[in-house]
C-alpha positions as a Python dict, from the first residue, in 0.01 Angstrom:
ca = {
    (1, 'M'): (0, 0, 0),
    (2, 'E'): (-94, -144, 340),
    (3, 'Q'): (-324, 60, 565),
    (4, 'T'): (-532, 11, 881),
    (5, 'I'): (-845, 169, 1024),
    (6, 'E'): (-1045, 122, 1347),
    (7, 'I'): (-1411, 30, 1290),
    (8, 'D'): (-1657, -114, 1544),
    (9, 'G'): (-1380, -216, 1782),
    (10, 'V'): (-1178, -392, 1510),
    (11, 'R'): (-843, -290, 1366),
    (12, 'L'): (-911, -350, 998),
    (13, 'R'): (-609, -408, 774),
    (14, 'Y'): (-637, -357, 399),
    (15, 'D'): (-427, -306, 86),
    (16, 'V'): (-483, -17, -154),
    (17, 'E'): (-387, -27, -520),
    (18, 'G'): (-445, 258, -765),
    (19, 'S'): (-577, 609, -717),
    (20, 'G'): (-870, 647, -955),
    (21, 'P'): (-1220, 768, -862),
    (22, 'R'): (-1388, 431, -918),
    (23, 'P'): (-1369, 221, -596),
    (24, 'V'): (-1343, -158, -593),
    (25, 'I'): (-1403, -353, -270),
    (26, 'V'): (-1246, -702, -254),
    (27, 'L'): (-1368, -948, 14),
    (28, 'H'): (-1202, -1286, 68),
    (29, 'G'): (-1341, -1621, 182),
    (30, 'W'): (-1335, -1784, 524),
    (31, 'G'): (-988, -1872, 653),
    (32, 'C'): (-820, -1655, 389),
    (33, 'R'): (-679, -1302, 372),
    (34, 'A'): (-628, -1018, 126),
    (35, 'S'): (-330, -1185, -42),
    (36, 'T'): (-552, -1481, -138),
    (37, 'M'): (-749, -1241, -359),
    (38, 'A'): (-447, -1102, -546),
    (39, 'I'): (-567, -1235, -884),
    (40, 'P'): (-913, -1071, -889),
    (41, 'A'): (-772, -759, -717),
    (42, 'Q'): (-504, -716, -983),
    (43, 'A'): (-761, -773, -1256),
    (44, 'A'): (-975, -493, -1115),
    (45, 'A'): (-683, -252, -1076),
    (46, 'G'): (-629, -22, -1370),
    (47, 'A'): (-692, 323, -1508),
    (48, 'G'): (-962, 498, -1310),
    (49, 'T'): (-992, 250, -1020),
    (50, 'T'): (-880, 228, -660),
    (51, 'V'): (-889, -126, -520),
    (52, 'Y'): (-942, -187, -146),
    (53, 'N'): (-851, -547, -64),
    (54, 'F'): (-935, -641, 297),
    (55, 'D'): (-819, -876, 566),
    (56, 'L'): (-1167, -924, 710),
    (57, 'P'): (-1214, -906, 1089),
    (58, 'G'): (-1058, -1212, 1250),
    (59, 'F'): (-833, -1294, 954),
    (60, 'G'): (-484, -1197, 842),
    (61, 'G'): (-370, -874, 1003),
    (62, 'S'): (-716, -765, 1122),
    (63, 'T'): (-822, -823, 1482),
    (64, 'E'): (-1113, -1043, 1587),
    (65, 'P'): (-1451, -887, 1671),
    (66, 'E'): (-1515, -850, 2042),
    (67, 'E'): (-1854, -1018, 2001),
    (68, 'V'): (-1991, -1304, 1792),
    (69, 'W'): (-2070, -1128, 1467),
    (70, 'G'): (-2312, -1247, 1203),
    (71, 'I'): (-2307, -1147, 838),
    (72, 'E'): (-2495, -827, 926),
    (73, 'R'): (-2213, -694, 1146),
    (74, 'Y'): (-1946, -793, 895),
    (75, 'T'): (-2133, -612, 619),
    (76, 'A'): (-2197, -308, 841),
    (77, 'C'): (-1822, -286, 902),
    (78, 'I'): (-1758, -252, 528),
    (79, 'E'): (-2049, -9, 492),
    (80, 'E'): (-1892, 208, 761),
    (81, 'F'): (-1556, 195, 581),
    (82, 'V'): (-1723, 311, 260),
    (83, 'R'): (-1895, 594, 450),
    (84, 'L'): (-1578, 708, 626),
    (85, 'K'): (-1381, 708, 301),
    (86, 'G'): (-1656, 885, 109),
    (87, 'L'): (-1671, 614, -158),
    (88, 'K'): (-1955, 611, -408),
    (89, 'R'): (-2111, 312, -585),
    (90, 'P'): (-1825, 65, -543),
    (91, 'V'): (-1764, -245, -749),
    (92, 'L'): (-1785, -548, -517),
    (93, 'I'): (-1577, -865, -559),
    (94, 'G'): (-1652, -1138, -306),
    (95, 'H'): (-1534, -1498, -282),
    (96, 'S'): (-1723, -1754, -70),
    (97, 'F'): (-1775, -1586, 271),
    (98, 'G'): (-1690, -1252, 109),
    (99, 'G'): (-1967, -1328, -138),
    (100, 'R'): (-2213, -1335, 152),
    (101, 'M'): (-2108, -983, 247),
    (102, 'S'): (-2132, -870, -115),
    (103, 'I'): (-2488, -1003, -141),
    (104, 'V'): (-2603, -821, 173),
    (105, 'Y'): (-2422, -500, 80),
    (106, 'A'): (-2552, -492, -279),
    (107, 'S'): (-2908, -572, -171),
    (108, 'R'): (-2938, -243, 19),
    (109, 'N'): (-2677, -4, -120),
    (110, 'E'): (-2602, 149, -457),
    (111, 'V'): (-2318, -36, -625),
    (112, 'D'): (-2175, -19, -974),
    (113, 'R'): (-2123, -391, -1033),
    (114, 'V'): (-2102, -715, -834),
    (115, 'I'): (-1870, -1011, -890),
    (116, 'L'): (-1953, -1324, -690),
    (117, 'I'): (-1687, -1597, -704),
    (118, 'D'): (-1799, -1936, -570),
    (119, 'A'): (-2012, -1733, -331),
    (120, 'A'): (-2182, -1865, -20),
    (121, 'G'): (-2525, -1748, 91),
    (122, 'I'): (-2770, -2021, -7),
    (123, 'K'): (-2842, -2256, 281),
    (124, 'P'): (-2780, -2614, 169),
    (125, 'R'): (-3033, -2893, 194),
    (126, 'R'): (-2946, -3114, 488),
    (127, 'S'): (-2965, -3492, 510),
    (128, 'L'): (-3119, -3686, 799),
    (129, 'R'): (-2764, -3790, 897),
    (130, 'Y'): (-2668, -3425, 930),
    (131, 'Y'): (-2957, -3350, 1168),
    (132, 'V'): (-2882, -3661, 1376),
    (133, 'K'): (-2522, -3542, 1413),
    (134, 'V'): (-2626, -3185, 1499),
    (135, 'Y'): (-2883, -3278, 1761),
    (136, 'T'): (-2658, -3545, 1912),
    (137, 'F'): (-2390, -3279, 1953),
    (138, 'K'): (-2639, -3034, 2105),
    (139, 'A'): (-2749, -3296, 2356),
    (140, 'G'): (-2387, -3374, 2444),
    (141, 'K'): (-2310, -3003, 2478),
    (142, 'R'): (-2586, -2975, 2738),
    (143, 'L'): (-2516, -3299, 2927),
    (144, 'L'): (-2136, -3337, 2933),
    (145, 'P'): (-2067, -3036, 3161),
    (146, 'L'): (-2318, -3184, 3407),
    (147, 'L'): (-2165, -3532, 3392),
    (148, 'L'): (-1794, -3442, 3372),
    (149, 'G'): (-1780, -3091, 3514),
    (150, 'K'): (-1770, -2765, 3321),
    (151, 'E'): (-1395, -2760, 3243),
    (152, 'R'): (-1349, -3125, 3146),
    (153, 'G'): (-1681, -3136, 2964),
    (154, 'G'): (-1583, -2826, 2767),
    (155, 'R'): (-1257, -2989, 2654),
    (156, 'V'): (-1442, -3300, 2536),
    (157, 'I'): (-1692, -3085, 2345),
    (158, 'D'): (-1412, -2889, 2174),
    (159, 'R'): (-1239, -3211, 2064),
    (160, 'W'): (-1568, -3351, 1939),
    (161, 'R'): (-1645, -3030, 1751),
    (162, 'G'): (-1299, -3023, 1595),
    (163, 'R'): (-1322, -3382, 1467),
    (164, 'A'): (-1674, -3338, 1331),
    (165, 'G'): (-1625, -2997, 1173),
    (166, 'S'): (-1434, -2872, 871),
    (167, 'S'): (-1065, -2789, 875),
    (168, 'D'): (-1158, -2419, 874),
    (169, 'Y'): (-1363, -2474, 1187),
    (170, 'A'): (-1099, -2686, 1358),
    (171, 'N'): (-824, -2430, 1291),
    (172, 'A'): (-1024, -2128, 1412),
    (173, 'S'): (-1021, -1970, 1757),
    (174, 'S'): (-1321, -2027, 1984),
    (175, 'K'): (-1458, -1681, 1895),
    (176, 'M'): (-1421, -1739, 1520),
    (177, 'R'): (-1573, -2087, 1555),
    (178, 'A'): (-1882, -1931, 1709),
    (179, 'I'): (-1893, -1673, 1428),
    (180, 'M'): (-1858, -1943, 1163),
    (181, 'S'): (-2138, -2149, 1318),
    (182, 'R'): (-2363, -1845, 1310),
    (183, 'V'): (-2273, -1728, 961),
    (184, 'V'): (-2308, -2060, 777),
    (185, 'N'): (-2669, -2093, 890),
    (186, 'E'): (-2775, -1754, 751),
    (187, 'D'): (-2974, -1799, 430),
    (188, 'L'): (-2950, -1497, 199),
    (189, 'T'): (-3171, -1630, -80),
    (190, 'A'): (-3445, -1372, -15),
    (191, 'L'): (-3198, -1087, -73),
    (192, 'L'): (-3090, -1193, -422),
    (193, 'P'): (-3380, -1026, -614),
    (194, 'S'): (-3288, -695, -445),
    (195, 'I'): (-2948, -681, -619),
    (196, 'K'): (-3015, -445, -909),
    (197, 'A'): (-2656, -393, -1028),
    (198, 'P'): (-2509, -602, -1311),
    (199, 'T'): (-2372, -918, -1148),
    (200, 'L'): (-2108, -1162, -1271),
    (201, 'L'): (-2100, -1513, -1124),
    (202, 'I'): (-1768, -1700, -1156),
    (203, 'W'): (-1783, -2065, -1051),
    (204, 'G'): (-1592, -2391, -1048),
    (205, 'E'): (-1801, -2677, -1179),
    (206, 'K'): (-1632, -2912, -930),
    (207, 'D'): (-1702, -2685, -633),
    (208, 'T'): (-1835, -2897, -347),
    (209, 'A'): (-1852, -2620, -85),
    (210, 'T'): (-2086, -2396, -286),
    (211, 'P'): (-2206, -2621, -570),
    (212, 'M'): (-2313, -2522, -919),
    (213, 'A'): (-2676, -2549, -810),
    (214, 'D'): (-2614, -2241, -594),
    (215, 'A'): (-2469, -2053, -890),
    (216, 'R'): (-2768, -2136, -1109),
    (217, 'K'): (-3009, -2030, -837),
    (218, 'M'): (-2827, -1698, -796),
    (219, 'E'): (-2829, -1646, -1172),
    (220, 'R'): (-3204, -1705, -1176),
    (221, 'L'): (-3289, -1480, -881),
    (222, 'I'): (-3056, -1184, -939),
    (223, 'P'): (-3227, -970, -1205),
    (224, 'D'): (-2917, -882, -1412),
    (225, 'A'): (-2681, -1177, -1362),
    (226, 'G'): (-2460, -1384, -1589),
    (227, 'L'): (-2266, -1702, -1510),
    (228, 'V'): (-1917, -1806, -1618),
    (229, 'S'): (-1818, -2158, -1506),
    (230, 'Y'): (-1492, -2350, -1535),
    (231, 'P'): (-1489, -2728, -1591),
    (232, 'E'): (-1264, -2914, -1346),
    (233, 'A'): (-1222, -2605, -1124),
    (234, 'G'): (-1315, -2617, -756),
    (235, 'H'): (-1416, -2376, -481),
    (236, 'F'): (-1114, -2155, -549),
    (237, 'S'): (-1193, -2132, -919),
    (238, 'F'): (-1000, -1808, -960),
    (239, 'L'): (-682, -1987, -849),
    (240, 'D'): (-755, -2284, -1076),
    (241, 'R'): (-814, -2056, -1377),
    (242, 'P'): (-619, -1734, -1306),
    (243, 'G'): (-578, -1610, -1662),
    (244, 'Q'): (-941, -1666, -1757),
    (245, 'T'): (-1060, -1505, -1435),
    (246, 'Q'): (-854, -1191, -1489),
    (247, 'A'): (-977, -1157, -1847),
    (248, 'V'): (-1341, -1206, -1749),
    (249, 'I'): (-1319, -956, -1462),
    (250, 'R'): (-1147, -690, -1674),
    (251, 'S'): (-1408, -730, -1947),
    (252, 'F'): (-1695, -707, -1698),
    (253, 'I'): (-1563, -403, -1512),
    (254, 'N'): (-1461, -209, -1822),
    (255, 'P'): (-1672, -339, -2113),
    (256, 'D'): (-1612, -25, -2322),
    (257, 'K'): (-1238, -94, -2335),
    (258, 'Q'): (-1273, -435, -2497),
}
């Protein structure tokens, strides 16, 4: 069932499945929407659960934030939803960008269980080439408006940014581009030891966006974590291995029913 709610200036759209007392929060990755997470959401739905599957702010049917949010504001939005709905100790399922939110949420709130699927949150090591590109762009961003004028210089910068960035970045609005730039540079490694709930890591071994090294680091730093990886699967491992993912999630959420 589709519903909406106003939180922090955003109209938040979400789907609800089930009516049990055990809440499950499902958070998608960047550039996606609730429907992308149908497989893990359906796996979590069952006797005793109510699944809340979100279009996160700026995606799908939810409106963009009025300001440039970081991961803190995104997480606070979900925390406020949980408070308003009176939910207790939810199960969290987060893919990629949604995994970032799950890490922050679980590090400071009581949760029942956490499922991180190809989750972001560990800042990657950067090559010298990367830093040359970044600082060249920053210099151009400062100089081009002076040389070409603010309007023309801005258009050149946007084209440059679009060619150099990912497809997610190129396809986003200017506000969401600024949010993405802010979010991807937030390193959540220090929060991982604060996640006390049982945590399941689901990963594609061919994931190049959030590589297996990230999964192993999370498994090492989260006190009660276990890793399931799929050979030949990529960043959307749950789409590459739908049946396995549903079975693993059901077993993790309801171990007594196996």
